[in-house]
C-alpha positions as CSV (number, residue, x, y, z in Angstrom):
1,M,8.1,17.8,-41.6
2,N,4.4,16.7,-40.4
3,K,2.6,17.8,-37.7
4,L,2.9,14.2,-36.0
5,S,6.7,14.4,-36.2
6,I,6.8,17.9,-34.7
7,L,4.6,16.8,-31.6
8,T,6.8,13.6,-31.3
9,G,10.1,15.7,-30.9
10,A,8.2,17.8,-28.4
11,F,7.0,15.2,-26.3
12,A,10.6,13.6,-26.2
13,L,11.9,16.7,-25.2
14,T,9.3,16.9,-22.4
15,A,10.0,13.4,-21.4
16,T,13.7,13.8,-20.6
17,T,13.2,16.8,-18.4
18,G,14.5,15.7,-15.1
19,F,16.4,18.2,-12.9
20,A,18.8,18.5,-10.0
21,A,17.9,20.5,-6.9
22,T,19.6,21.4,-3.5
23,V,18.2,22.5,-0.3
24,D,20.3,23.8,2.3
25,F,18.0,26.2,4.3
26,E,20.1,29.0,3.7
27,N,17.1,31.1,1.8
28,E,15.9,31.2,5.4
29,A,18.9,33.6,6.6
30,P,18.8,35.4,9.0
31,L,16.6,33.6,11.5
32,G,14.1,35.9,13.3
33,S,14.9,33.7,16.4
34,D,17.1,30.9,17.0
35,P,15.6,28.3,17.2
36,T,12.6,28.9,14.8
37,D,9.9,26.9,15.1
38,V,8.1,25.8,11.7
39,G,5.7,23.4,13.4
40,T,4.8,19.8,12.2
41,S,4.6,20.9,8.4
42,Y,7.3,22.7,6.4
43,S,8.2,23.1,2.9
44,N,11.4,24.5,1.2
45,G,12.0,24.3,-2.6
46,I,10.3,21.1,-3.9
47,I,10.8,19.4,-0.6
48,D,7.7,18.9,2.0
49,F,9.0,18.0,5.5
50,S,6.5,16.5,8.0
51,S,6.8,15.2,11.6
52,T,5.0,14.2,14.6
53,E,6.9,16.9,16.6
54,N,7.5,20.5,16.0
55,M,10.4,20.7,13.7
56,Q,13.0,23.8,14.0
57,L,15.2,25.7,11.8
58,V,18.5,26.2,13.8
59,G,21.6,28.5,13.3
60,V,25.0,26.8,13.4
61,G,27.1,27.9,16.3
62,A,24.5,28.9,18.4
63,P,25.0,27.0,21.9
64,T,21.4,27.5,23.2
65,S,19.2,26.0,20.7
66,G,20.4,22.7,19.0
67,F,22.6,19.7,19.8
68,V,25.5,20.0,22.0
69,P,27.9,21.4,22.8
70,D,27.5,24.2,20.3
71,D,25.6,23.4,17.3
72,M,28.8,23.4,15.2
73,P,28.9,20.0,13.0
74,I,32.2,18.3,12.7
75,G,33.0,17.4,9.1
76,G,30.6,17.8,5.8
77,D,29.7,21.0,5.1
78,F,26.7,22.2,7.0
79,G,25.8,26.0,6.2
80,D,24.5,28.5,8.7
81,I,21.2,27.0,9.1
82,F,20.0,23.5,9.5
83,L,16.5,21.8,9.9
84,T,16.0,19.5,13.0
85,G,13.1,18.2,15.2
86,D,12.7,19.6,18.9
87,F,14.8,17.3,20.8
88,D,12.0,16.2,22.7
89,G,13.1,12.1,23.2
90,D,12.6,9.9,19.9
91,T,12.5,11.9,16.7
92,D,11.0,11.2,13.0
93,M,11.0,13.2,9.9
94,T,9.3,12.4,6.5
95,L,10.3,14.1,3.1
96,T,8.2,14.1,0.0
97,F,8.7,15.8,-3.2
98,G,5.6,17.6,-4.4
99,G,4.5,14.7,-6.6
100,Y,8.1,14.4,-8.2
101,L,9.6,10.7,-8.4
102,I,13.2,11.2,-7.2
103,E,16.0,9.0,-8.8
104,E,19.0,10.0,-6.5
105,I,19.2,11.9,-3.1
106,S,22.1,12.4,-0.6
107,F,21.8,14.5,2.6
108,E,24.2,15.2,5.8
109,I,23.0,14.3,9.2
110,A,24.4,15.4,12.6
111,D,24.9,14.3,15.1
112,I,24.2,10.4,15.7
113,D,25.9,9.6,19.1
114,G,25.6,8.5,22.7
115,D,26.8,9.0,26.2
116,E,29.9,6.7,25.4
117,V,30.5,6.8,21.6
118,G,31.8,3.5,20.3
119,T,30.5,1.7,23.6
120,S,27.0,0.1,23.5
121,T,24.9,1.7,26.2
122,G,21.2,2.2,26.6
123,D,21.5,5.8,25.5
124,D,23.2,4.9,21.8
125,E,21.3,6.9,19.2
126,E,20.1,4.8,16.0
127,F,18.7,6.4,13.1
128,V,16.9,4.2,10.4
129,F,16.6,6.2,7.1
130,T,14.1,4.5,4.6
131,A,13.1,5.2,0.9
132,L,10.1,4.5,-0.2
133,K,7.8,4.3,-3.3
134,G,3.7,4.1,-2.9
135,G,4.3,3.3,0.5
136,L,6.6,0.5,-0.2
137,V,10.1,0.2,0.9
138,V,12.6,0.4,-1.9
139,D,15.8,0.6,0.5
140,T,16.8,1.3,4.2
141,V,20.1,2.6,5.8
142,T,20.7,2.3,9.4
143,V,23.4,4.2,11.3
144,S,24.2,4.2,15.2
145,A,26.4,5.8,17.7
146,L,28.6,2.9,16.9
147,D,29.0,3.9,13.6
148,V,30.3,7.5,13.9
149,A,33.3,9.1,15.1
150,G,31.5,11.3,18.1
151,D,29.6,14.4,19.2
152,G,28.8,16.6,16.4
153,T,29.9,14.3,13.6
154,I,28.2,14.3,10.2
155,A,27.0,11.3,8.7
156,S,26.4,11.2,5.0
157,I,23.3,9.3,3.7
158,S,22.4,8.6,0.0
159,F,19.9,6.6,-1.9
160,A,19.6,5.4,-5.6
161,G,16.5,4.0,-7.3
162,L,13.0,5.5,-7.8
163,F,11.3,6.9,-4.6
164,D,8.9,9.3,-3.6
165,E,9.3,9.6,0.2
166,I,12.2,9.4,2.5
167,S,11.6,8.3,6.2
168,I,13.6,9.3,9.1
169,V,13.2,7.9,12.7
170,G,15.7,8.3,15.8
171,T,15.5,6.2,18.7
172,T,17.7,5.2,21.9
173,P,17.2,1.5,23.2
174,D,15.9,3.2,26.5
175,G,14.1,5.9,25.2
176,A,15.3,8.4,27.9
177,R,17.8,10.3,25.8
178,N,16.4,13.4,24.2
179,I,18.0,13.4,20.6
180,G,19.5,16.7,19.3
181,W,20.0,16.3,15.5
182,G,20.3,18.1,12.1
183,I,19.7,17.7,8.3
184,D,21.3,19.7,5.6
185,N,22.5,19.9,2.1
186,I,19.8,17.7,0.7
187,E,20.8,17.0,-3.1
188,L,18.2,15.1,-5.2
189,V,17.9,14.4,-9.0
190,T,14.3,14.0,-10.4
191,A,13.3,11.0,-12.6
192,V,12.0,11.4,-16.1
193,P,8.3,12.5,-15.4
194,V,6.0,9.6,-16.0
195,P,3.2,11.4,-17.9
196,A,5.6,12.9,-20.2
197,A,7.3,9.6,-20.9
198,G,3.8,8.1,-21.5
199,L,2.6,10.8,-24.2
200,M,6.1,10.1,-25.9
201,L,5.3,6.4,-26.1
202,L,1.9,7.2,-27.5
203,A,3.1,9.7,-30.0
204,G,5.7,7.0,-31.0
205,L,3.0,4.4,-31.5
206,G,0.8,7.0,-33.5
207,G,3.8,7.5,-35.8
208,L,4.2,4.0,-36.6
209,G,0.7,3.8,-37.4
210,V,0.9,6.7,-39.7
211,M,4.1,5.0,-41.4
212,R,2.0,1.9,-42.0
213,S,-0.8,3.4,-43.4
214,R,1.4,5.4,-45.8
215,K,2.9,2.0,-47.0
216,K,-0.5,0.4,-47.5
217,A,-1.5,3.5,-49.6
218,S,1.7,3.0,-51.8
């Protein structure tokens, strides 16, 4: 086997090395304080979280530190700790992935509600989730208080495609309600690394060139 064939095989293995990852914040247990302020920039695993407000790590079941009544999400599988904003009016959060291109992602959000769940009021929360690639919108999902069962209920959000950023924005029509919410159980699959795929293509083209040269020589 010549060196080019060995290199081509190595590039092929590298080019198919996507991987799955889970971020559920359980590695932060036990919290030194509840909530724990992590500022406007925070990293866990391959995910970088940023916000215009201070984000917080919150313990499930601690009634003084998160969305009411007792930080106990209903449904889904929230663990002992989740991440959220600071409950001061509207909210936002951005997820990026350390330069990785993401192929699939899912996560759980609690709790998107209003004063009268299922009834349109000025206090009904609405969350817009946007997947972007290179700053361009790939897909958008909108969930409002009218779409979920009530206080503490978990909504599952997912995207498939190729993207490098997830934007989360929560608002209320009258802007007067402080939004308490949490994100947890983020599951993602990375795409095939683009540089490695390019090297594989170049190696393949080089192999074709060698084969053609040999045919001409014979």
